N, C-alpha and C positions, 0 to 999 in steps of 0.2 A: 362695537365692532361687528358683532354678528348681525345686528339689525341692519347696518349699512350694506353688508354683504348680501343679505336677503333682498333688500331693495334693488341692488344692482342686478341681481339674478332675475328678479321679476321684470325689470326694465328690458333686459336683453331678450327675455322670452316674448315680451310684447313686440319688440322689433322683429323677432323671428316670425311671429304670427303675421305681422304686416308684410313681411317678405313673401310669405306663402300666398297671401290673398291678393296683394296688389303689385307684386313684382318689384318692390323697392330693393335696390341692390347697393345703396350707398352705405358704407361702413365708417370709414375714417374721415368724416367730414364734421365740421362744427355745426352747420345748420342745414336742414333740408326742409323745404317748403312744399307742401302738397296742396294743390288747388282742387277744390271740390265744387262742382256745379257752378264754376266761374265766380263764386262769391265767398265761399267759406274756406279758410286756410287752417291747416294743422301745422304747427311748428314743432319739430322734433329736434331737440338739442342733444347732440351726440358728442361724447368725448371718449378718450381711451378708457376712462375709468367709470364714467357714470352716464346715465341717460335719464332725462326728465321729460315726462310726457303728461299732458293735461288730460285727465280721465274723460271729461265730457267730449273732447274733440276726438279721442280714440273711439268712443262709443258712436259718435256721429259718422266717422269714417267707416267703421264696421257696418253700420246700417245701410251704407250705400251699395253694398253687394246685393245684386239682384239674383234671386233664385227663381228659376222658371221650370215649369213642366211642359213637355212638348212630345208630340208624336212625330217620329222621324223615319225616313227611308235612307239607308246608307247608300251613298253614291260611290265613294272610294276612300281609301286611306293612303296617306303618304308618311314615310319616316321623317320625323322632324329632327330628332337627335337620338343619341344612344338611350335616352331615358323617356322620350315621348314620341307619340305618333299623333298626327292630326287627321281626324275623320271629317270628311265633307259630307254634309247631310242635307236632305230636303225635308223641311218640316212643315206641318200644317199651319202652325202658328206664325212663323217668322220667315217662311221661304227658305232660302239656302243659308246655312250656317256652318261654321268651322268649330270643331270641338277638340280640345287637347285630351289625349288618352295616355296616362302614365303607363309605361311598360313595367313589367315585373316578372319574376321567375316563379312566383307562387302559383298554385293551381287555380286559385280564385282569379288572379290577374289574367291568366291564360284563358279561362272560361269567359271572362268579361270581354276581352278583346276579340275573342272568336265570334262574339255576337255581331261585330261590325263587318260582316261580309256584304258584298254588293247586293242590294235590294232587300236586305233584312229590314223588317218593319219593327221599330222599337218604341218603347215608352221610356222617356228620359227625364231625369231631374238634373239640372245643371246650374252653375253659378257663373255670373259675368260681372266684372267690375266696371265702373264708369270709364268710358273712353277706350275700352278694350273690346275688340270685335270677336275675340276667341273665347268660347265658353270652356268651362272646366267641368268635367263629368262628376256628378255626385252619385247618382244611382241609375241603373238601366235594367229593363226587363224586355224580353222578346215577346212581341205580339204575333209576328209571322217570321219565323227563322228561315224557312225554306230549305228543308232537308233535301228534297229531290232537286231543287234548283241548284244546290251546290254539289250534289253528288252525280247527277246525270250530265254527261258532257254536252248534250244538245241544249238542255235547259240552261246550263251554266253559260254557254256561249250567248244565248239569247239574253240572259240576265246581264252579262257584261255590256252588251250592246245597249240595252234599255237604260242601264245605269249611266253609261257614258252619254247617251242622248239626253237624258234628263239633266245631267250635269251641264250640258250646253244650253238648254232652253230655260232653266230656272235661275240663271245667274243673278238677276236683279228683280225677281218677282216676289212681291209680298202678298199680293191678292191671290193666294195659292190654295185656298180651301178646296174648291171644286177640282182643281188639277190634282191636288194631293189625294183626294178621295178616289179619283180615277186611277191614279198610279198605284195606290195601295190595293185596290180591287184587282188590278191587273197582276200584281204579285201573287195573290191568292189563286187567280185563274191559271197562271203559269205553273204554280206548284202542283196543281191537281189536274192539269190538262193531259189528255191521253191521245188525242187525235189532232192532226193538222198543225203540228209543231213547226213545220217548215214555213208556214204562213203567219206565225204569231207576230213576228217583227213587222211584217207588212201591214197587218190589221192594226197593230199598235200605233204605227205612224199615221194611219188614216184617222184613227180616233183621236190621237193626240192633237192633230191639226185643228180640231174643233175648239179645244181649250186655248190654243195659241192664236185664234182668230184668223187662221189662214186656210180654212177649209174651202175647197172649190165650190163655186156656184154651179149647182147641178141643174138648175131650172131651164137652162137654155140648150140642154143636150138634144141633138137631132142626129139620126143616123147619117154618117158621111161627113159630119162636122169634125174639125180639128179642136185641139185644146190649147188655149193661150196660157203658157206657164206663168207669164208675168202678170196678166190680168186675172188669172185663176177662173177662167170661164171658157165655155165652148163657143167657138166662132167658125165661120166658113174657112175652110183650109186654104191657106195662101203659101205657096212654096217659097215666096220671097221673104217671108217673115220667119226668121230662125227660131223664135221662141214659141212658135205654134207647132204643136205635134200633129202628126198625120192622123187620119181617121181611125186607123187600127189602134194606135196608142190611146187616142181619145176614148174609144169604146172600152178599152181595158180600165181606164181611170173611172169611167162611169160604173163599170162592173164592180170594181173594188169598193166603191162607195156602199155597196150592198153587203159587204163582208162584215161578219161579226165574229167574236170569239166562239160563239156557239155553232156557226155554220162554216167556218173557214176551212174545214177539212173537205168541203165539197169543191173548193177552188183548186183545180189541178194545173200545176205549173211544172215544167221541167227545170233543171238547174240553170240553164241559160236564161229562161224567162224570169225566174225568180231573182237572179242577179241583176238583170236589167231593170226590173221593177224597183228593187232596193236603190239602185243608183239614181233612178228617175226621182224617187221620193226625196233622196238626200239633196239632189239638185234643186228640187222645188222648195225645200226648207231653206236652202241657202239663198235662193232668189228673193225669198220673202223675209230675210233677216232673222229667221228663227235660230239658226246656228251659224257659226263662223269657224273657219279652220277645218282641219281634217280629223276624222274619227279613225281610231285604230281598230276597233272591234269588227267593223264590217268585213274585213279580210278573213276573220275566223268564220263568220257566218257564211261567206262565199264558199269556203272549203267544205263546210258541213252540208249546206242546203243549196248552194249554187246561186 
C-alpha cells in the first residue's frame, strides 16, 4: 500500500514539473498527447488515482527545453498578471524577445525586477520550450544599469525616447549584432554624458539611420539645393514638390550629418528649432518605413528640450 502511494506521489510530482516547464494545464482527463518536433509523441495517462508515464519519453521532453545566454537591452515591461510581468528586450543574439518575469515580495525578487529598467544592459540566461515564443528568466546580471540615466530627469526622458524608438525599429530584426553594439555603446555614452544632452536624441536618430539603411545620400549636397525626403537625397528645390524641403532645411540636414556624440554640444539650437528637427526626423523615419504609429515619449522631450 505504501509502495503504491509513493508511486502515485512521484507521478503527480512529475506532472507538476511538466506543468511548470511546458504550461500543461490538463488535470482530469484520461489521455493527453504532446507532440514534439512534429514526430515524437509523449502519452500521459491520467486518472483520478494514478498516473503512468514512460520514463524515456519524459527525459526526451525535458531535453527539448532550450537554455540560452544572451546580452539584452530592456525596452519596456508590461504587467501580464498579478504574478508575472513581461519584459520586452532587444538582444544581440536573437533580436527582439519577450521574457516572463515572476513577481515576488522578497527582497531578491524586487532587486531582480529593478534591473529591467528602460535601457538597462543585461546579461541573461533564460529557458524557452518548443513552440513558445516567451522566454522564462533563469539568471540575470547587470552590465550597464544606468544609475544616472534613471535618476536624472533629462537623461531619463532621453532613455524613454530611445527605448521606445528602438522598440519600433527592431520588431522583426534578427541581423542585429552591429545595431545592438551601437545601441549598447549609446547607453554608456548617455550615462556619462555631461554636455549637449539636448541634442543627444537628434544625434542618436542620425546615427541610427545608418544601421536601418535609410541614411541620407550626402554626396549631392550643393548650397541652395533642397532635400527630397522620399528619395533621401539633395535635389534642386522645386516648390511644387511637397516632399522636397527648402534650402534652409536641407543645409541643416547636411550640418546634422557632421554631428557626433563627442561634438554635439557645439550645435546650438533653441527650443523651437530642436522640436522642429525632432519632428522632421520622425517624419523621415515614417516615410521610409522604419517606424509606424505614434510615439509617446517625444512630448516629454519637447517639454524639456523644445
